[in-house]
N, C-alpha and C positions, 0 to 999 in steps of 0.2 A: 107523229109516229111514222117511221119508214114502211112503205108498203112491202110485204114479203111475197116473193114468188114461191107459192107452195109447191108447184110441180118441180121447180128447180131444186128446192130443198129436199124433197122426197127423193128425187133422182140421186142426189149426193148421199142422202141416207142409205138408200138401197145399194149404191155403189160401195159404200163402206161396209155395209152387211156382207156383201159378196166378197170383198176383200178379206174379211176376218174369216169367213169360212175357207177361202183359199189357203190363208196362212195355217189354219188349223189342220187342213188336209195335208199340206206340205210337211208340217212338224209330225203328223201321224205317219205318213209314208216313210219318212227318214228314220222314225223310231222303230217302225215295223221291220224295216230292212237292216236295222242295227249299224247303219253308216251315217254318220253326221256329215260326211262329205259326198253324199250320193248326188252329184251334180247332174247326172244324165236325167234322173227322174225329177229333181227339183226344178230344173231350168224351164221347162214349159209351163209349170205351175207358177213360177216366179213372173214369167213373161206375161202371162194372163193377169196377174196381180198388178203388173206394172202398167198394163193397158187401162186398168181401171183407175189406178192412182199412180201416175208417173212421178209424182214428187215425194214419194215415200223414201226416207233415208235407208231404212232397213232393206227394202226390196232393191233399190238401186245399188246399195252396197254389196249385196249377195250377187246379183247380176253381174256387177263389175268384177268381183272376184272370179266368177265363173268364166267370164270372157277373157281375163287375164290367164287363167289356167289353161285355157284352150289355146292360147298365143295370139288372141285377138287384142293386142295391147292398146291400140287406139280407142276401140270401143269400150274396152274395160276401164281406161282411165276417164273416158267421158262419163260413164255411169258412176264411177267412184267420185267424180267431181260433183255430180248432182248430189250424191249423198253427204259430201263435205260442205256443200253450201247449205244444207239443212242442219247438219250436226257436225260441226267442225273439229270437235275434240273426241270422236269415237276412235277409240284405239285400233279396233280391228279395221275400220276403213283406212285409217293412216298407215297401218302396216301393209295392206294390200295396195295402197297408192304408192 
């Protein structure tokens, strides 16, 4: 059997739990404000989530869309490419790319 690093696995688990809470909070904030495109409020929350799990297709896609909307094409494309590498058939990501 392979030896399991309990501390490392717990760190990953707790990072995932924090990410889930951030995503729930983002959705709640956007619903409360009645604006599905409330990028100003969503961006800092998404950035925190991206710091926790930088390889998430949804988070990188949303940050890429925000950066593109702000006129930061190079950074937006970089983030959208991260999303595309994970989920190459996502129509929303492809549209924004």
